[in-house]
C-alpha positions in Angstrom: 53.7 30.5 29.9 53.4 27.4 27.7 51.0 25.8 30.2 48.9 28.9 30.4 48.6 29.0 26.6 47.7 25.3 26.7 44.9 25.9 29.2 43.6 28.8 27.2 43.5 26.8 24.0 41.9 23.9 25.9 39.1 26.1 27.1 38.5 27.3 23.6 38.4 23.7 22.3 36.0 22.6 25.0 33.7 25.6 24.4 33.7 24.7 20.7 32.9 21.1 21.7 29.9 22.2 23.8 28.6 24.5 21.1 28.8 21.6 18.7 27.0 19.4 21.2 24.3 22.0 21.7 23.6 22.2 18.0 23.4 18.4 17.8 21.0 18.3 20.7 18.6 20.8 19.1 18.2 18.6 16.0 14.6 17.6 15.6 12.9 20.1 17.9 9.4 21.2 17.2 10.5 24.1 15.1 12.5 22.1 12.5 11.4 18.5 12.8 9.3 18.6 9.7 12.2 20.0 7.7 14.9 17.6 9.0 17.1 16.9 6.0 18.9 14.0 7.6 17.3 10.8 6.4 18.8 7.4 6.1 15.6 5.6 5.3 15.5 3.9 1.9 12.7 5.2 -0.2 10.7 2.5 -2.0 10.5 4.4 -5.3 14.2 5.3 -5.3 14.6 3.1 -8.4 14.5 5.4 -11.5 11.6 4.9 -13.8 12.5 5.2 -17.5 9.6 3.6 -19.3 6.7 1.4 -18.3 4.8 -0.9 -20.6 1.1 -1.1 -19.9 -0.9 -4.2 -20.8 -4.7 -4.1 -20.3 -6.6 -7.4 -20.2 -10.4 -7.6 -20.3 -12.0 -10.9 -19.4 -14.5 -11.8 -22.2 -16.4 -14.7 -20.7 -20.2 -14.7 -20.9 -20.5 -13.2 -17.4 -18.9 -10.0 -18.6 -21.5 -9.4 -21.4 -23.9 -7.5 -19.0 -21.3 -4.7 -18.6 -20.7 -4.0 -22.4 -24.3 -4.5 -23.8 -25.1 -0.8 -23.2 -23.3 2.4 -22.2 -22.0 1.9 -18.7 -19.5 3.0 -16.1 -17.4 0.0 -17.1 -16.9 1.5 -20.5 -16.3 4.9 -19.1 -13.5 3.7 -16.9 -11.9 1.8 -19.8 -12.2 5.0 -21.9 -10.6 7.2 -19.2 -7.8 4.7 -18.5 -6.8 4.1 -22.2 -6.6 7.9 -22.7 -4.8 8.6 -19.4 -2.0 6.2 -20.1 -0.7 7.9 -23.3 -1.5 11.3 -21.8 0.6 10.8 -18.6 3.1 8.2 -19.7 3.6 8.8 -23.4 2.9 5.1 -24.1 0.1 3.3 -25.9 -1.1 0.4 -23.8 -1.4 -3.1 -25.2 -5.1 -4.0 -25.2 -6.2 -7.7 -25.0 -9.2 -9.8 -24.5 -8.4 -12.8 -22.2 -10.0 -16.0 -21.1 -8.9 -19.5 -20.2 -7.3 -19.9 -23.6 -5.0 -17.0 -22.8 -4.8 -13.4 -24.2 -6.0 -13.0 -27.8 -4.2 -10.8 -30.4 -4.0 -7.2 -29.5 -6.9 -4.9 -30.2 -7.3 -2.5 -31.8 -4.8 -3.5 -34.4 -4.0 -0.1 -36.0 -0.6 1.4 -35.3 -2.4 4.5 -33.8 -5.4 2.9 -32.2 -8.6 4.8 -31.6 -9.4 3.3 -28.2 -12.4 5.5 -27.6 -14.2 4.3 -30.7 -13.2 0.7 -30.0 -14.7 0.9 -26.4 -17.8 2.7 -27.6 -18.4 -0.1 -30.1 -17.6 -2.8 -27.6 -20.4 -5.4 -27.4 -21.0 -9.1 -26.6 -20.9 -9.8 -30.3 -17.6 -8.2 -31.3 -16.0 -9.3 -28.0 -16.6 -12.9 -28.9 -15.8 -12.5 -32.6 -12.4 -10.9 -31.8 -11.6 -13.5 -29.1 -13.7 -16.7 -28.9 -14.2 -17.6 -25.2 -13.1 -21.0 -24.0 -16.1 -21.9 -21.8 -15.8 -21.1 -18.1 -13.0 -18.6 -17.4 -11.3 -19.0 -14.0 -10.1 -15.7 -12.7 -7.1 -17.4 -11.1 -6.0 -18.8 -14.5 -6.6 -15.4 -16.1 -4.3 -13.7 -13.5 -1.7 -16.3 -14.1 -1.8 -15.8 -17.9 -1.8 -12.1 -17.7 1.3 -11.9 -15.5 3.8 -14.0 -17.4 6.2 -11.4 -18.7 6.4 -8.5 -16.2 9.8 -6.9 -16.8 9.3 -3.1 -16.9 5.6 -3.7 -17.2 2.2 -3.2 -15.4 -0.6 -5.6 -16.1 -4.2 -4.5 -15.5 -7.0 -7.2 -15.5 -10.6 -6.0 -15.7 -12.9 -8.8 -14.6 -16.1 -9.4 -12.5 -13.9 -11.8 -10.5 -16.7 -14.4 -10.1 -15.0 -17.7 -9.2 -16.4 -19.9 -11.9 -14.5 -23.2 -11.5 -14.8 -26.8 -12.8 -16.0 -27.8 -9.4 -18.5 -25.0 -8.9 -20.1 -23.7 -5.7 -18.0 -22.9 -2.6 -15.7 -25.9 -3.0 -14.6 -24.7 -6.4 -13.9 -21.3 -5.0 -11.7 -22.8 -2.3 -9.8 -24.7 -5.0 -9.2 -21.4 -6.8 -7.9 -19.9 -3.6 -5.4 -22.6 -3.2 -4.3 -22.3 -6.8 -3.8 -18.5 -6.7 -1.8 -18.8 -3.5 0.6 -21.3 -5.1 1.4 -19.4 -8.3 1.3 -15.9 -6.8 3.8 -16.9 -4.1 6.3 -17.7 -6.9 5.6 -14.5 -8.8 6.1 -12.3 -5.6 9.7 -13.6 -5.3 10.6 -14.3 -8.9 9.0 -11.2 -10.5 8.8 -9.0 -7.4 5.1 -8.5 -8.0 3.0 -6.2 -5.9 -0.8 -6.0 -6.3 -3.5 -3.4 -6.2 -7.2 -4.5 -6.2 -9.8 -1.8 -7.0 -13.6 -2.4 -6.7 -15.8 -0.4 -9.1 -19.5 -0.7 -9.8 -21.3 -0.4 -13.2 -24.6 -0.7 -15.0 -25.3 -4.3 -15.9 -27.9 -5.9 -18.2 -27.7 -9.4 -19.6 -26.9 -13.0 -18.6 -25.9 -13.7 -15.0 -24.5 -17.1 -14.2 -25.5 -18.3 -10.7 -22.4 -20.1 -9.4 -24.0 -21.1 -6.1 -26.3 -23.3 -8.2 -23.8 -24.7 -10.6 -23.5 -21.8 -13.0 -27.2 -21.7 -13.9 -27.9 -18.9 -16.4 -30.3 -16.1 -15.2 -31.3 -13.4 -17.7 -31.3 -9.9 -16.1 -33.6 -8.0 -18.4 -33.5 -4.6 -16.6 -30.4 -2.5 -15.8 -29.0 -3.1 -12.4 -25.7 -2.2 -10.8 -23.0 -4.9 -10.2 -19.4 -4.8 -9.0 -16.3 -5.4 -11.2 -12.6 -5.1 -10.4 -9.3 -3.8 -11.7 -6.5 -6.1 -10.6 -3.2 -4.3 -11.1 0.2 -6.0 -11.0 3.7 -4.7 -11.2 6.8 -3.9 -9.1 6.1 -1.6 -6.2 8.0 1.4 -7.7 6.0 1.1 -11.0 2.7 0.9 -9.1 3.7 4.0 -7.1 4.5 5.7 -10.4 1.1 4.8 -11.8 -0.8 6.1 -8.7 1.3 9.4 -8.8 -0.4 10.2 -12.1 -3.8 8.4 -12.3 -6.4 8.9 -9.5 -8.6 5.8 -9.7 -10.9 7.2 -7.0 -12.0 9.9 -9.5 -13.1 7.3 -12.0 -16.9 6.6 -12.1 -18.1 3.8 -9.9 -15.0 3.7 -7.7 -15.7 2.0 -4.3 -12.6 0.7 -2.5 -9.0 -0.5 -2.9 -6.6 -3.0 -1.4 -2.8 -3.1 -1.9 -0.3 -5.9 -1.2 3.4 -5.1 -1.3 6.2 -7.4 -2.3 9.6 -7.3 -0.5 8.4 -5.5 2.5 11.8 -5.5 4.2 12.7 -2.6 1.8 9.6 -0.6 2.9 10.6 1.9 5.6 8.3 4.9 5.6 9.7 8.0 7.4 8.0 8.8 10.7 8.2 11.0 13.8 6.5 11.2 17.1 4.5 14.3 17.8 2.6 15.9 20.7 -0.6 16.3 18.7 -3.8 15.2 20.4 -1.8 13.7 23.3 -3.4 12.4 26.5 -1.2 12.1 29.6 2.4 13.5 29.4 5.7 12.4 27.9 9.0 13.5 26.4 10.1 12.8 22.9 13.7 11.7 22.6 15.2 13.9 19.9 15.4 13.6 17.0 11.8 12.6 16.9 12.5 10.1 14.1 14.1 7.8 16.6 10.6 7.0 17.7 11.4 6.9 21.4 9.2 8.3 24.2 10.5 8.8 27.8 8.9 9.8 31.1 5.5 8.6 29.9 2.6 9.1 32.3 -1.1 8.3 32.0 -3.7 11.1 32.4 -4.1 11.8 36.1 -7.0 10.0 37.6 -7.2 7.6 34.6 -5.1 4.9 33.0 -5.4 6.5 29.5 -2.3 7.4 27.5 -2.2 8.7 23.9 0.3 10.0 21.4 0.5 10.7 17.7 2.9 9.9 14.9 3.3 11.5 11.5 4.1 9.0 8.7 5.1 9.5 5.1 3.0 7.0 3.1 3.2 9.0 -0.1 6.0 6.9 -1.4 3.9 3.7 -1.3 1.2 2.5 -3.8 -1.7 2.8 -1.3 -4.8 4.7 -2.0 -6.3 7.0 0.7 -9.5 5.0 1.2 -7.3 2.1 2.3 -5.0 4.2 4.4 -7.7 5.9 6.5 -9.4 2.6 7.5 -8.3 1.8 11.1 -8.9 -1.9 10.8 -6.1 -2.2 8.1 -3.5 -1.3 10.8 -1.7 -3.4 13.4 -0.3 -2.2 16.7 0.7 -4.5 19.7 1.2 -4.2 23.5 -2.4 -3.2 24.3 -2.3 -0.2 22.0 -5.0 0.6 19.5 -5.3 2.9 16.5 -7.7 5.7 17.3 -7.7 7.6 14.0 -5.9 8.2 10.8 -6.0 11.8 9.4 -4.7 12.8 6.0 -2.4 15.7 6.2 -3.4 18.2 3.5 -0.3 20.3 3.4 2.6 19.6 1.1 5.1 18.7 3.8 7.1 15.5 4.2 4.4 13.5 6.0 1.1 12.3 4.6 -0.8 11.0 7.6 -1.2 11.7 11.3 -2.1 8.6 13.4 -3.3 8.6 17.0 -2.3 5.6 19.2 -4.0 5.0 22.5 -3.8 2.5 25.4 -5.4 2.1 28.9 -2.7 -0.4 29.9 0.7 1.4 29.7 3.6 -0.9 30.6 6.8 0.3 32.4 8.6 -0.2 29.2 7.2 -1.1 25.8 8.6 -1.9 22.4 5.8 -1.5 19.9 5.5 -2.6 16.3 3.2 -0.6 14.1 2.2 -1.2 10.5 -0.3 -2.2 7.9 -1.7 -5.8 7.8 -1.6 -8.1 4.8 -4.9 -9.6 5.8 -8.0 -8.8 3.7 -9.9 -5.5 4.6 -13.5 -5.3 5.8 -14.8 -4.3 2.4 -13.6 -7.6 0.9 -15.5 -9.6 3.6 -18.6 -7.7 2.8 -18.2 -8.1 -0.9 -17.7 -11.8 -1.0 -20.7 -14.1 -1.0 -21.4 -17.9 -1.3 -24.9 -17.3 -2.4 -25.7 -15.5 -5.7 -29.1 -16.9 -6.8 -30.9 -13.6 -6.8 -29.0 -11.0 -8.9 -31.8 -8.5 -8.6 -31.5 -8.5 -4.7 -30.2 -5.2 -3.5 -27.6 -6.9 -1.3 -26.4 -9.4 -3.8 -26.1 -6.7 -6.4 -23.1 -5.4 -4.3 -21.5 -8.8 -3.9 -19.4 -11.2 -5.9 -19.5 -15.0 -5.6 -16.2 -16.4 -4.2 -14.4 -13.0 -4.1 -13.3 -13.5 -0.5 -11.5 -16.7 -1.4 -9.7 -15.0 -4.3 -8.5 -12.3 -2.0 -7.6 -14.8 0.7 -5.4 -16.6 -1.8 -3.6 -13.4 -2.7 -3.2 -12.4 0.9 -1.8 -15.8 2.0 0.7 -15.7 -0.8 2.1 -12.4 0.4 2.1 -13.4 4.0 4.0 -16.5 3.2 6.8 -14.6 1.3 7.1 -11.5 3.6 7.1 -10.5 7.2 3.8 -10.3 9.0 3.2 -6.6 8.2 3.5 -4.7 4.9 5.8 -2.3 6.7 7.0 -2.1 10.3 7.7 1.0 12.4 9.3 0.2 15.8 8.3 2.6 18.7 9.8 2.5 22.2 7.9 3.9 25.3 9.5 4.3 28.7 7.6 5.3 31.8 9.0 7.2 34.7 11.9 5.3 36.3 12.8 3.6 33.1 15.5 6.0 32.1 18.0 3.1 32.1 16.2 2.0 28.9 16.7 5.3 27.3 19.1 5.2 24.4 21.8 7.8 24.7 22.2 10.5 22.1 25.5 11.7 23.6 28.0 11.9 20.8 30.9 10.1 22.4 32.8 10.0 19.1 33.1 13.8 19.1 34.4 13.8 22.7 37.0 11.2 21.8 38.2 13.1 18.8 38.4 16.4 20.7 40.3 14.8 23.6 42.8 13.2 21.1 43.3 16.6 19.4 43.7 18.3 22.7 46.3 15.8 23.9 48.3 16.2 20.6 48.0 20.0 20.8 49.4 20.1 24.4 52.1 17.5 23.6 53.5 19.6 20.7 53.2 22.9 22.6 55.2 21.5 25.5 57.7 20.0 23.2 58.5 23.5 21.8 
């Protein structure tokens, strides 16, 4: 009788075990994968944000006069930004002119500053009277001076980013590139600085200094449009907090952005494999966040294979113009990025990305992520020749800008892994099942066998 009862209880325990196993196996199916609560990935903005100090720096060298000599988009952006900060963050920003001599005293000086009036009245005359410029202002030096004390702070530098250097022309720009690479590599580690670069354009009328001809002054007597930039520095969590409130792409004259993340080993965006827009066939090993494909087969009659992943990039300080550009991404093993689509719903994932190959290996371990290298818009913006400021092409370009961005990029590459974040993906073709990682919960099996053994032991002992 005791043995019969033991068998009966054993059967009940094993049935419970298989029900438990079945529940575990169903985790991450198409019906619940988007709502999967189990998540061990570290979110980049998990650090609580109590208060952020904002410091705005405006370069006041002579080359900036053309943006403030009349109403312009440059003034509109400053006006919007200085009103958005107290509105969204309950904090008045520090507001400084800056040049090679360093930041001047804060302006306006009133306890409750009227930024709007100050910006409306901003002109070449009061800019220089409030903060005498120190000759040529090198943007690399200005960045260094504006990012000295960054604890709990975000620094925003507004500048035309023209690389005016003691040794002018292209050679001077390359010297600035080397300089910014050296000091930024220290700040990336010491101050955990990430960077956002935003390109705007604005009305411009006034003196233009032709750096490709040694800084020769050219008077632009009619209004044209020229680029200028917001260089934003701070810890990654603070920059994400900033972008969660302020939409720079809504500001007048917005063109493009570029983000560089510090400490990329902490950046692990959530991701899953999906069947969306697939070519060929495959099975997703569940849960889909394991990022493993099995039984992969190319489309019949072709060598083409394609699958999609959903990624949550909302937790990172990237703007969408940067995220939807294919050339900013990296994927190895003969795969390519076909498209990046923003997911408009309010679910966990922000973007759907299609990955394609015509050379599928028997077993592949892919690395997918975003490059640190400069984006295409930077290459198009930089120029070594700026002798004709009225030229329609040169109006969209900035002397030496490519070298400035190369210096920043090289500093981040030197202090991080090769990608801003890395998502590993495993793909196994038919016959590669031995590479498949097992989801069988052996620990449950061992526990149940141990309980069963004890149960039978004590039953028989009675």
